[in-house]
VOGU-3710 file (C-alpha; in Angstrom, 3 decimals, decimal comma):
1> makkplivgv> -126,961/107,533/26,208  -130,179/107,440/28,321  -130,153/105,603/31,838  -132,261/102,203/31,973  -134,754/101,283/34,917  -132,634/99,139/36,616  -133,656/96,215/38,995  -130,873/95,432/41,601  -129,896/92,865/44,081  -127,781/93,377/47,186
11> dpgstsavaa> -125,921/90,696/49,588  -124,939/92,562/52,685  -122,373/91,673/55,263  -118,086/92,434/56,188  -118,007/91,513/52,279  -121,089/93,530/50,474  -122,166/92,494/46,697  -123,805/94,737/44,756  -126,007/93,306/41,416  -128,421/95,382/38,529
21> vtldgevell> -129,853/93,792/35,944  -132,338/95,972/33,139  -135,793/94,994/32,889  -134,691/92,164/29,923  -133,010/90,745/32,632  -129,436/92,098/30,996  -126,336/92,431/33,803  -125,185/95,899/34,123  -123,025/95,918/37,362  -121,947/93,141/39,758
31> esgknfppre> -119,476/94,189/41,964  -118,378/92,822/45,532  -116,172/94,148/48,051  -115,093/94,517/51,996  -116,347/96,951/53,938  -118,563/97,757/51,036  -120,963/100,692/52,498  -124,690/101,720/50,827  -122,940/105,109/49,917  -120,540/103,575/47,690
41> iiqrlikvgk> -123,067/101,388/46,673  -125,538/103,741/45,610  -122,425/105,897/43,885  -122,112/102,396/41,404  -125,394/102,028/40,435  -126,124/105,478/39,357  -123,740/104,996/36,754  -125,016/102,829/35,274  -128,673/103,709/35,692  -131,916/104,433/37,781
51> pvvvasdkgk> -132,948/101,630/40,305  -136,731/100,703/40,548  -136,628/97,776/42,359  -134,778/97,036/45,179  -133,860/93,187/46,243  -132,625/90,803/48,334  -132,418/86,790/48,445  -134,283/87,283/52,103  -138,133/86,321/52,682  -137,557/90,099/55,243
61> tpskvdkiss> -135,494/92,564/54,159  -132,465/93,395/55,572  -132,184/96,822/57,310  -128,912/97,633/55,251  -131,156/96,671/51,960  -133,634/98,595/53,367  -131,803/101,774/53,813  -130,366/101,777/50,367  -133,894/100,924/48,551  -135,165/104,015/50,613
71> slgaktfepe> -132,147/106,363/49,279  -132,796/105,767/45,936  -136,319/106,063/46,393  -136,763/102,774/44,772  -139,477/99,978/45,334  -138,110/97,267/47,671  -138,923/93,193/46,463  -139,320/90,242/49,029  -139,478/86,831/48,170  -142,084/84,709/49,814
81> edlsqdrkkr> -139,446/83,111/51,644  -135,220/83,149/51,392  -134,005/81,590/48,303  -132,396/78,051/48,806  -129,621/77,688/47,664  -130,332/75,409/44,519  -132,507/78,598/43,420  -129,433/81,052/44,035  -126,707/78,693/41,971  -129,451/78,255/38,876
91> lgkganshel> -130,363/82,117/38,575  -126,774/83,484/39,635  -123,380/84,015/39,544  -120,147/85,801/40,108  -116,418/85,831/41,262  -117,712/84,938/44,791  -120,502/83,394/47,204  -121,227/87,308/47,730  -121,730/88,050/43,930  -124,057/84,962/42,962
101> dalasavhaq> -125,929/85,807/45,814  -127,080/89,844/45,083  -127,237/88,587/41,477  -129,742/85,232/41,831  -131,338/88,060/44,257  -132,014/90,685/40,958  -132,749/87,885/38,461  -135,317/86,384/40,715  -137,143/89,678/41,572  -136,980/90,131/37,816
111> kqlhkeirki> -138,727/87,002/36,796  -141,132/87,278/40,018  -142,151/91,127/38,349  -142,586/89,531/34,831  -146,318/91,166/34,273  -145,500/94,617/35,516  -142,301/94,248/33,098  -144,924/93,657/30,570  -147,474/96,426/31,521  -144,084/99,159/31,372
121> nklksqlnrd> -143,068/97,507/28,073  -146,704/98,109/26,316  -147,341/101,570/28,171  -143,529/102,406/26,624  -144,727/101,394/23,119  -148,114/103,312/23,625  -147,341/106,686/25,704  -144,771/109,700/24,707  -142,900/108,680/28,194  -139,666/108,405/29,702
131> kievaekvfe> -139,283/104,554/30,284  -137,672/104,981/33,510  -140,969/107,195/34,743  -143,711/104,665/33,309  -141,511/102,125/35,538  -141,393/104,038/38,965  -145,204/104,681/38,412  -146,083/101,148/37,603  -144,021/99,177/40,569  -145,576/102,394/42,333
141> gepvrkseda> -149,010/101,381/41,686  -149,829/104,629/40,405  -151,790/105,836/37,174  -149,406/106,366/34,361  -150,631/109,097/32,222  -149,719/110,567/28,689  -147,704/113,345/28,254  -147,847/116,807/28,156  -147,970/116,744/24,337  -150,803/113,684/24,165
151> tpeepdeyge> -154,497/115,330/23,290  -155,924/115,777/26,542  -159,570/114,142/25,956  -157,654/110,674/24,567  -157,642/108,099/27,379  -154,774/106,559/28,854  -153,714/103,001/29,735  -156,246/103,534/32,185  -159,177/104,517/30,338  -159,069/107,763/32,017
161> ageasgsgdd> -159,099/111,135/30,086  -156,215/113,758/30,473  -155,616/115,567/32,896  -157,369/118,408/31,638  -160,058/116,569/30,474  -163,826/117,875/30,732  -162,699/121,387/31,079  -160,691/122,435/28,043  -158,150/123,851/29,256  -154,303/123,185/28,961
171> vdpekkrlek> -152,500/121,719/32,160  -149,877/124,832/33,702  -146,561/123,390/32,645  -145,478/125,822/35,156  -147,137/123,798/37,958  -146,028/120,586/36,775  -142,342/121,759/36,621  -142,782/123,074/39,987  -144,288/119,921/41,376  -142,145/117,245/39,516
181> kvenleeqvq> -139,166/119,614/41,500  -140,674/119,584/44,889  -140,797/115,285/44,175  -137,312/115,652/43,300  -136,443/117,718/46,712  -138,447/115,377/48,722  -136,038/112,059/46,770  -133,386/114,094/47,360  -133,975/114,962/51,124  -134,716/111,685/51,927
191> rlkselgeer> -131,904/110,224/50,667  -129,838/112,934/52,838  -131,464/111,828/55,982  -130,111/108,247/54,402  -126,585/109,373/54,568  -126,550/111,588/57,545  -127,522/107,965/59,172  -124,931/106,499/57,269  -122,632/108,601/58,248  -123,778/108,328/62,340
201> sekeslrakl> -123,666/105,224/62,206  -120,339/104,921/60,807  -118,899/107,687/63,323  -119,902/105,836/66,033  -118,048/102,785/64,802  -114,736/104,645/64,172  -115,500/105,754/67,875  -115,804/102,290/69,146  -112,769/101,506/66,862  -110,540/104,113/68,472
211> srlrdeerke> -111,782/103,152/72,102  -110,631/99,391/71,179  -107,458/100,682/70,232  -106,946/103,213/72,999  -107,719/100,456/75,152  -105,185/97,717/73,394  -102,416/101,110/73,756  -103,090/101,339/76,996  -102,154/97,362/77,412  -99,106/97,275/75,488
221> vrkeeevqkr> -97,618/100,080/77,500  -98,232/98,200/80,659  -96,820/95,311/78,989  -93,798/97,149/78,085  -93,728/98,592/81,261  -93,421/95,561/83,126  -91,159/93,987/80,302  -88,784/96,926/81,217  -89,080/96,040/85,363  -88,003/92,412/84,571
231> eaeikrknqe> -85,083/93,326/82,599  -84,006/95,638/85,420  -84,485/92,513/87,561  -82,317/90,766/85,643  -79,736/93,037/85,190  -79,313/93,264/88,572  -79,812/89,597/89,607  -77,070/88,874/86,975  -74,705/91,461/88,360  -75,296/89,850/91,983
241> ieeleeeisd> -74,308/86,536/90,258  -70,784/88,125/88,298  -70,363/89,219/91,907  -70,629/85,903/93,015  -68,805/84,141/90,671  -65,813/86,339/91,780  -66,688/86,042/95,313  -65,884/81,846/94,698  -63,529/82,596/92,577  -61,473/84,492/94,902
251> yrirekqyrk> -62,119/81,586/97,461  -61,084/78,945/95,189  -57,852/81,028/94,810  -57,522/81,093/98,653  -58,431/77,788/99,265  -55,263/76,387/96,855  -52,755/79,118/98,359  -54,211/77,161/102,026  -54,227/73,823/100,519  -50,555/74,749/99,458
261> avrkifhedr> -49,578/75,916/102,934  -50,772/73,150/104,832  -48,574/70,644/102,331  -45,880/72,518/102,984  -46,341/72,886/107,000  -46,223/69,159/107,135  -44,051/68,324/105,223  -40,802/71,045/104,793  -39,738/73,013/107,225  -40,812/76,277/106,576
271> dlvrvvdksv> -42,294/79,387/108,962  -45,486/80,615/109,186  -45,081/84,363/110,228  -47,786/87,212/110,898  -48,580/89,644/108,241  -49,171/92,873/110,138  -50,228/96,461/108,491  -50,890/98,626/111,402  -49,156/98,968/114,781  -50,124/96,672/116,729
281> eevpekavtr> -49,794/96,498/120,633  -48,205/92,713/121,404  -45,114/92,968/118,314  -44,642/89,049/117,224  -41,282/88,020/117,284  -41,543/87,839/113,204  -43,557/89,345/110,444  -44,072/90,447/107,309  -45,659/93,715/106,048  -47,095/95,292/103,340
291> nkdlievlen> -46,868/98,755/104,766  -43,186/100,058/104,087  -43,841/102,884/106,757  -44,715/100,204/109,933  -41,163/98,296/109,109  -38,703/101,345/110,811  -41,767/101,788/113,613  -41,831/97,556/114,590  -37,950/97,247/114,262  -37,375/99,898/117,087
301> rgcniyhvdr> -40,008/97,569/119,003  -37,789/94,415/118,794  -39,510/92,557/116,273  -37,746/91,105/113,202  -39,939/92,619/109,897  -39,619/92,429/106,044  -41,533/93,392/103,218  -43,626/90,917/101,692  -41,693/91,733/98,488  -38,243/90,564/99,883
311> vegvelsdfy> -40,160/87,333/101,528  -40,496/84,179/99,084  -43,329/82,155/100,426  -47,291/81,745/99,933  -49,244/84,499/101,231  -52,465/83,401/103,485  -54,183/86,635/104,219  -53,325/86,878/107,952  -50,298/85,026/107,629  -47,446/84,207/105,561
321> lvesfpepkn> -45,797/80,962/104,676  -42,088/81,439/104,148  -39,315/79,199/103,173  -36,219/80,880/105,116  -36,635/83,965/107,184  -33,993/86,201/107,043  -32,128/86,607/110,625  -32,937/89,722/113,094  -30,501/92,809/112,322  -28,328/94,071/114,576
331> fesiiedykd> -28,327/97,497/115,947  -25,576/98,739/113,486  -26,958/97,645/110,574  -30,492/99,048/111,538  -28,794/102,896/111,912  -26,778/102,291/108,583  -30,057/101,471/106,717  -31,513/104,551/108,656  -28,585/106,454/107,156  -28,548/105,020/103,953
341> sr> -32,392/106,248/103,842  -31,460/109,453/105,003
//
């Protein structure tokens, strides 16, 4: 199926849209998308036809639209001024405002180029030429000649003789083929240059995005390090709090013991004796100890001393409040205890 010449409307932006209509105004393409690059727009267009005119809704063509037009080798159409919202609503339609603007741009251009379109249709019916070729030449303002199989002397639409008029020689078909090939190659070079520019622009955009992502990653790493430091500090503080709470608990227990001891001292007949856990120069008359090895040493020095497990009372750190302290041992009992221990 032969492709049709198309009039294209483009609405550029972060969300772009493209529309294509035939010279008769039939919609062949209407599509939009976020981050819709020119390369993909061009691919969509060449699948449905041959763009010969590219337009937007702006009086000054946006650079992105101009790029697409150059890449396609199409004529750029500019309205005299920006299309109004009312005008676009009358001419366009679509799933969103971007598609509406793109289609309105294409339809507006199609209506404004009605004279050129009539000429294209007339030439196509009179001359044995492809409609796309005729449209491209008309929109570029170039003369349209008859195809090679027409009589050279027969005048064309512009009243000119054929290319061989006056000489009677046939046009060299190989020369025409090579010229056409050169033209196609030039168009291809232009399109590749445009695509290269787009690739470079996209590459720069990706580099900027990568740099931004790296900056964000470094910020996240610093933030994570700060969080870890704070968590370590909180853990240390919690440990200190636990230690202080243990000390407070110990102090409260000791406070209860002292209160109990004081009550017993004032209201009951109790003995307050010293707690000795190591050898001392001044030996008390009565004492208790947690060190069993110290008992015999201090007894030999005249101290009435017992292990804390053998005395009932309240322990007060350096003192022991006892209900009744045993009487001093006599020498004979000490000897007997010594023998028993042997």
